[in-house]
Every structure is written in C-alpha cells, then in structure tokens.
N, C-alpha and C positions, 0 to 999 in steps of 0.2 A: 727103829721108828719108821712108821709108814704114813703116807699122806692120804687124805680123803679128798680127791679132786672134785671140783664143782663140775657137774655135767649139765648138758642142755645148751640151747642156742644163746641163752642170756646168762650173765654173771651177776648174781645179787651181791651187792657191796654194802657193808655196814660202816658208818662213820667211826673212825678210830681203830678199826680192825687192821691187822697187818696181814698182807697177802704175799704169797710167793708163787712164782710161775716159771715154767720152761718155755722158751720162745725160739722159734725156728724162722729165720729169714731166708728168702730165696731171691733169685734174679739179681737185679741191680742193688737191692737192699743188702744182700749178702756180700756183695763186692765192695760197695761204698759205705754201708752202714757201720757205725761205730757204737761202742758202749755209751758214749755221751749222747749220740742221736737217739738211741733206744730209751735212755733215761729221760730225755726231753719229751718223748712220745708218751711215756707213762705219766709224767708230770702234767702234760696237756690234758690227759684224761681226767685227772683229779687226784693223783697220788702224790704224797709228799715223802721226803726222806728216802727216795728211790736209790737203791744200790744195784748195780748190774755186775754180774760175774761172767767172765769170758770163758771159763773152763771149770770142770768139776774140782780141780785142785784148789781153786780159790774159795770154794763153798765153806761156810761155817760148819762145825762138827755136828750141829743139830739139824742139818738139812736132811730130809727123809732119804733113806737109802734107795727107795724105789723111784726117786726123782732126780737122780744124779747123772743120768745119761740122756743124750738127745741124738737120735738117728738123723744123719744129714748126708746128702749127696755132695758131689764135687762142686755143685753150684749153690749150695746152701751153707749157712752157718748157724750155730746154736748158742744161745745165751741163757743165763739164769737171772731172775730179777726178784727183788723184794721191795715192798713199799706199803705205806699206810694210806688208806682211803680217807681223804681229808674233807670230802663233800658230804652233804646229807645222804642218808640211805638212798640207794638207787639200784637200778638193774640195767646193765649195759649189754648191747649185742656183743657176742664173743668175736674178737678179732681172729681172722684165720691164722695169724702168726702164732697164736698162743697154743702150745701143745697141751699144756695142763696148767691149771691154776687152783690154788687151795688156800684156805684161811689158816695162817700160821698162828695167829694170836687174836683172841677175841677182843672186842672193844673194852676199854676200862669201864667199870661199873659207874654209872652216872647217878649221883645222889640227887634226888628230887625233893625240893622244898614244897611239900604238899600244903603247908599253911598258906604260902603265897599263891600256889597254883589253885587252891580252892577258892580264894577270893577272886582270882582272875576268871575262873570257870563260871562263877556266879554272875559276874559282870558280863561276860561274853554270852551267857545263856539268856540274859535279859535282852541284850541287843539282838540275838538270834530270834527270840520270841517276837520282838517288835517287827522284824522282817516278815515273819510268818503270819502274825496276827496284829496288824497295825491298830493303834488306838485302844489296845487292851493291855492289861497287866495280869500275869499269872497269879493265882492264889499261892500263898506260901507253901501249902501242901503240894501243889503242882510243881512249883519251882524245886522244892526239896526232893520230890519223887524223881524228876528228870535228872537232877544233879546226882542223886544216889545211883540211878541206873548207869549213868555215864561213868561214875567212879567205880562201881562194882564190876561192870563189864569191861571197861577199857582204861580205867585210871585217867580219864580225860585225855587219852592219847599219849600218856607219859608213864607207863608202868615201870617202876624201878626194877632194874635187873633184867629187863627185856629189851635189848637194843634193837631188835627187829621191829617192835611195835612203837618204840619211842619216836616221837616226831610225826607220827602218822595222823595225829589229831582225830583218831577214830575213837569216839566216846562209847558207842554202843556195841562194839564187836560186830559191826555191820559188814556183811560179806557182799562181794560183787557177784551177783548171780550170773551175769554174762560170762565173766572170767571162769567161774566155777563150771559152767556148762561147757566151756571150751576145754578146760583142763580135765574135767571128769572127776575132780576131787579125789586124787589118788590116795592110796593108803599111806600112812605115816612112814612105813618102811621103804617106800619108793622115793626116787629123787624129787627134790623140790621143783614144783611146776613153775612155768613162766606165767605170771599173772598179768603181765602187761604194765603200761606206764601209770595207770591209775589205781593199782592195787598191789598188795604185797602178800607173799605166801607165808602162812603161819600154821602150825599144828593146832588142830581143834580135836574134839572128841565127840563121838556120837553118844546116845543115851546108854549104851552098853559099856562105855569107856574106851572104845576102840579109837585109836588116833588116825586122823586123816589130814591131808593138806587142804586148807581152805584159802580162798583168795579174799582178803579183807581190803576194804576201800581205804584209800588215802585222801586226805583233804588238805587244801592249801593253808588253812588256818583253823584255830580252835573254834572260831565262830561258825565256820562251815561245817565242822564236825557236829557241833551242837544243833545247827539247823537241820541237818540230816536226821539226827536222832529224833528231833521233834516231828519231822515228816514221817519217819518210820512208825513212831508210836501213834500219830494221828490217823494213819491208815488202818490201825488195828482197833476195831470197834470195842472190844472188851477192855483192852488195855487203856484206851483213851477214856473210856467210861469210868475207869477206876483211878485215873491219874490224880484226881484231886481228893480222893477219899481219906488220905492220911493213914490208910490201913495197908500195911505191907503184905498181909496175908491175902486180902482181896486182890491187890495189885499183882501179886505173884501168880495166883490162879488165873487171873484175867490174861496176863502175858502168856501163860502156858497154853491157855485156850486158843490164843492167836498164834501159837507156835513160835514164840520168840526164843525159847530155849527148850532143852530136852531133859534137864535135871528134874527130879521130883519137885513139884511146886511147893510142897510143905517145907522142904529143905531150903529151896530158893528163898522162900519168905523169911526164914530165920537169918539167912546170910544177907538178904536185902535190908532187913531191920538193923542188923549189926553195922552194915555200911552206912545206913542213915545216921546212926549215932556219930560215926566218924565224920561224915559230911557236915552235920550240924556243928560239931566242934571246930571244924576247919573254917567254916563260913561265918560262925558267930551267930547263926540263927537258932531260935528255939527248936527243939526236936518235935516235929509234928508228924513224921512218918514212923509208925510204931507197929510192932508185931502184936496181932490180936489173937491170942491163944484160944483154941477150941471152937473156932468158927469156920474152919476150912471146909467142913462138909456142906455148909450153906453155899459156898462158892462153887464147889464141885457140882452140886445139884442144879444151881442156877444157870451155870454155863452149859451144862449138859442139855437142859431144857431149851436154852436159847439156840444151841446147835441144831437140835431137832427141828425147832420152829423155822429156822432159816435154811434148812436142807444142807447143813454143814458148810454154808457159804462163809462162815466166820473163820475158817482155817486159813489165816494169812501167814505170810512168812516175812521175816526181816532180811533173809539171806538171798 
C-alpha cells in the first residue's frame, strides 16, 4: 500500500477526515521535543485523537510502506503522527517540520435533511432578497427559479457525499475569478491548487467533459451564498430577464447566453425543470418553473439577435 501525499504550500483539510504525517524536528525541538509536545501541537492546530509514534516499529500494519522511514541527521529526530481534523474545512500553510502528509481516511458521509434545508433555504433567500432589493418581494416564479438554480448547481452549499463542497454555502457553483487567474485552472490530473482563504479547490469540467481544478467561493453563511447568487444572476441581462418567466427552457437558454454554464442548454433545461419539481416538493410551494417543450428555437433565435444587436456585450460570466 502506497500513500498519495498532499503537495503544495498549503494543506487542504476536510472535517472528519483522518490524516497521517511524517514529521522531522531539528535543533532544540529535536533535543527537547517529546511525543506529547508534538501531540499538543497537532491538537492546537485543530486535530483530535492524535497519536504520535516514535519509530517505524510502532506503526500500525496498514501504514503505507513508502512512508515508514524519515531521514534525519544527528541533530534531528523523526516522528509519525495520525489525527482527525475536527474543525470546519480549511486550508493551512504547510509547517516546515512536516515531511509528508496524506489523507488516510475520508470523512464519514454526512446525511443531509433536504426537507429541512429546503425550508431554510427559502427563508434565507427571502432575507437575502430584502438586502438586495429593499421594500420588494420576489414573484413566486422568481423565488422558485433562484432556489432551483441554487439546488441544482450547489445543493444550497450542502451536497450529500461531497465533503469538499459541504459547508461552503456556495449555491450557484460560483467560482472565484481572481483565484482562478492566480492558479491558472490546472488540469484535473495535476495537483490541487491553493485557492486562498476565501475559496476552495474542486474539480469542474469544460464543455468537452475535460476535468480541471476550479476555485469556488466560500461564504460565511447560507444567506451570503444566496445574496451572491442573486447578484450574479442580476448582472446577467438575459438570465435576469427570464428569471420570473416560469419557463425552464427560456431560463436555461438565457443563462447559457450569459455563459453561466457550458452544458447544452436544452439538456440543462430538462435538468433544471426536474430540479424545480424537487424544490417545490421540499419547500411546499406549487410548481411554477416548468419545462416548455418545443420552444427552444425561439430562445436560440431571440438571444442570437440580441447578441448581434449589442455587439456581443451580453457575454457575461459567473466565474
């Protein structure tokens, strides 16, 4: 069994995941440091259940074979450590003492109560709307459309089975453009990039299905994630113009015209309409966002004409 060490200047950590590491201490730390002191350091960082091993002979049988040795000089000492990250998902600067660190065990699968989450998302979206557009209330078609996009794109920031995304409060799969520019959106086969403190790295796919690392925004609350989705959609002239139509086909083609997504808009419309049915059931609202079959060509023609008329200025991006 071999390990897959985490590379790069920062260490992405997932709540509930178990990590293992090789640690090399030098100078005074190697002389006066003890296993207990090292355990305390890891606990101070945010790890729980920390176990420190002083030699390879103490390691459990399932410790990776390629991580059982530490090269040290006469003024250095080596240790092995294991612990569970107990804090929310985070990315920490790599301590110089860590020779290698890897995820030994993925976080336990978190069961999400979408019935409760749907009602919370609806309430938070109304509060977010009040911040953005005081003294107004969204039409039910608008409310359900935004809720549906937030559910379809990001499961309101809590997608079951995706511990990296969970707790990000990212509704709309909104990417951090500045972080993407800095990292260059590397291919999915390359190491995970450092997206900084306000974003997290996650695999996305281009229109050809090729995976790449995108930097997605993190928000402090569900309400802030909802507010940003409103702002992103409001900046998109075609998407915002269709937001209250109740027509999933029109909305999908409008969002595609504004470059919200790369999937074929006809397929996106079907998936959006299916998500709307789920959202209506979760929130208890009547279904008002529906798939309108056979009208896609109208939106293709309409948005193409609008694009020519505005010199293509309607090509906005959410990312």
